[in-house]
N, C-alpha and C positions, 0 to 999 in steps of 0.2 A: 877319257878318250879324246884324242886330237881330231878336230873336225877336218883339218887339212889332210890328214893321213887316212881318211876313211876309204871305204871300198870303191867309191866311184872313180873309174879310170880317168874321166874327164875333169876331175878335181872340182866338180860343181859345189861340193860341200863347203869349199873355202869362201863361197859367197855369203855364208850365213854364220853369225856368231852364236855359239852355244852359251847361254847365260844361266847363271845360278840366281834364283829369286832371292831378294833381300827382305821380302815382307810376306805376310800371310793375311788372310781375310780377317782373322780374329785379332783385334787390337791395333792393327796397323793402318787401316783405311776406314773412312766413315761412309756407310752406305745406308740408304733408306731401308726400312724393314721389308718392304715389298721386293726390293732388288736383292737383298740378302737372302730372303726366303727362296727366290728362284735359284740362287747359287747353291743353297743347301739342298734343294731338290736334285739339282744336277749332280752334286757330289754324292748324294745318296744313291742315285741311279748307277753311278760308277762303282761305288763300294758294294752294292748288292747285285752287281751284274751276274755273277755266277748263280745266285739264287733264282733270279728271274729267267735267265736264258738257258741254264743247264738243269737246275733242280725243278723248276716249273715247266721246262720244255718250250719256252717261248722262242728259243733259237730255231726250232723246227719250222716256224712260220715267219720268222724275221731274221733270216741269215745275214742281212746287211746291218744288223744293229750292234756291230762290234765296236763302233766308234762313238764318240761324244762330240757333237758339233754345237757350239754356242755362238750366238750373235749378240754383241753388246752395242746398243744404239742409244743415241741421245745427243744433246747439245755439246759443243766443244767444252772441254775443261771440267767435265763432270766425273772424271776418274776412271774412264774405260780402260785406258792403258795400264794404270796402276792395278786395277782389278784383275786384269789378265795375268800380270806378274804375281799378284797375291794368290790367285787360284793355283798357279804352278807351285807356289810355296806351300799352300795348304795340302796339295796332292803329294808333295815331297818329290817333285821332279824338276829337271831343268827345262828351259824353254828357248825357242827361237822367236825373236821379234822381227818379222819380215815386213818390210815396207816396199813401196814402189821402186825405190832406188836399187834395192837388191835384186829385183825381178826384171827390171827393164833391160832391154838389149837393142842395139842398133842393127843386129843381124836378124834376118828373117827367120822366124821359127824358134829362136833361142829363148824368148820369154816363156813359151810353153815348156821348154826343157828345164828352165830354171824353176818353174812351179813344181815339176816332177821331182827335181833335185831337193827342193825344200821338204817335200813329203818323205823322200827317202832318208834325208838327214834326220828328221824327227823320228822316223821309225827305227833307224839304227841306234839312236841314243835314248829311246824311250822318253822323248821330250814332248812337251806341249808345243803346238805350232800356232803362233799368233800372227794373224794378218791385220795390219793397221790400214786405214783408209780403204776398207774392203769394198766400198761401193764401186770403185774403179774396176775391181776384179769381178764383182758379182753382178754387174749391170746386164741389161737385156742383150741377148744375142741378136745379131742383125739378120733380119729376114730378107731384106733386099740388098744383096751383095753386088756392089758396083765397081769395086776396085780391090787391089791386092791387100790393102790394109784391112778391109772388112773381113777378108778370109782369115787374116792373122788374128783379129780380135775374136772371131768365132772359134778358131783353133785353140786359143788361149783358154777361153771359157769352157770349151768342151773338155780340154785336158783337166781343168780344175774339177769338173763334174766327175770325171772318171776317177781321179785321185781320191776324192771324197768318198766315193762308193767303196773303194778297196782299202782305205786307210783304217787301221785298228786302234788309233790313239785318240788324243784330245786335240780338237781344232777350235780356235777362238777367232772370230771375226769382230772387228770394231768399226763403226762408221758414224758419221754425223748426218748421213743422208740415206737412211734405211729405205725410203720410198723408191730409191733407184734400183733396188735389187730385182733381178729376174725371178719369176715365180718358181723356176726349176731349182734355184738355190734356196729360196725360202722354204720349200717343202722338204728339203734335205736337212735343214737346221732343226735340232731338237728343242733347244731353248732359245727364245728371243727375250733378252733381258734388257728392260728399259732403264736408262740412267736419266734422272731428272735433275733440274737445278735444286739445290738443297732448300728445304723449308726452314722455318725458324729454329726448330730443334736441331736440324742438321747443321745449320750455320753456327749454332752455339757449340756443337761438338767439334766442328772444324777449328773455331777460334780457340777452344779449350786445348785442343791437341797442338796447334801451331804456335800459340803464345806460350812458349816453353817457360818453365819456372825460373830460369836464371835471368830472364829479361827484367831489368829494373823498371818498375812502374810507378807513375806519379799518383795513382789511385788504387783502390782495392781491385785485385785481379778479376773477381767475379763481376764487379760493376762495369769494368771495361769490356769484358766478354759479353755481358748482356747488352750493352749499348752497341757494340760492334755487330752482334747478331741482328739486332733490330734495324740498324742502319743499312745493312748490306743485302737487303731483299733484292732478289733477281741476279745476284752475282753467283758465278760458278765456284767450285772448290779451287780451281786454278787461280781464279781472280782473287779469291780471298787470300791465298798464299802470296799473290803479288801485292796485295794491300800491305801485308806485313813486311815484305821485302822492301817496300817503299817507305813505310813508316819508321822502321828501325834506323836507317841511315839519316832520315830527316831529323830524328831526335838527336843523333850524334852531331850533325852539322849545326843544329840550333844551340847545342851545348857549347860547342867550340866558339860560335859567334858571340855568345853572351858571357863567355868566361866562367861558366858554371863549374863547380868542383867535380861533379859527377853527372853523367847523362842519365835521364829517365825518359821512358816512353809514356806520353800522356794520351788521353782520349783525343785531344785535338790533332795529334800526329796521325792517328788512325783514321779519324773522321775526314781529314783532308786527303788522305790517300784513297779512301773510298770515293770521295768526290772526283779525284783525278781519274780513277778507273771508269766511273760513269761518264765523265767528259770524253775520254778517249773512245769509249764504246759509241758515243753519239757522233763524234766528229772525225774519227780516224777510220779509214776503210769505208766500205759501202755494203749495204744490205742488199743481197741479190734476190731476185724473184726466183721461184722454182724453175722457170723456164731458163733463166740464165745459168742456174746451178746445173741443170741437166746438160746444157750445151757445153759447159765448162768441163764436166766430168767425162763427157764423150770425147772431147778434145784431149783430155788427159790420158784417156785410154789409147788414143792414137799415138800420142807422143811417147807413151810408155813403151810402145813397140818400136820406137825409133825410126818411124817412117813418116815422112811428110806428104801432104796431099799433092 
């Protein structure tokens, strides 16, 4: 079905791209056992919905339980976005990846309308609805309203609450700042799934998956994988991928510079790439306090609505 030709007369569906998942939870992504168990429980709840709500009669006392709302939270680079896509692949449905750029509007009231349009698009196509950077959307509603922008933020969040109540599909939120969520949203989310930095076994699985077999190595593959996993403590899955993105061309450049007959990736190339990631984490950017983060996200909410103070 063409998103642009859908039923909305105002053509709001054209704001969002209907995507087909490329991956599934099994075999395509590396998750800690505790995280994967939570996904399995959520999937089980969806698959046994009829048994619970119809056969067992739970729908009589829980009429709002027709949807499934999940929250994926944890540090950057731990696989939340990939997991949302993989969940759609496992469920056999398409998905919408909705970010702030698709929702924001410079026109008063249009951000709330765009949120409603996203839910309508997902409902029309039976698609999973994924909201990235969700803390901007799910932040606390403002109790002391002093200007028009405050009314707009409250209207946006009220619209989201209403849509969540009546939506009958799957909604996934992802955030690096789960502490910023308003309690009204927290209570409506059925599964809060934590994403942690990979442990030693997780890092080994990541290097095993990413260090593909065709890459020529100077040492035994298992030796390099074990060393890499040990050396990369504290790095996220995204950073581990960046390590190899850096190490591979480094090996090729070294080969060309020394006139070697064929390039090979050595442990030294990977080790130096890990050191570069650690150095950039230490020296590039700044580590914000929670107070700075909160003020930044509040300001982001204001900008999202396209109205300046």
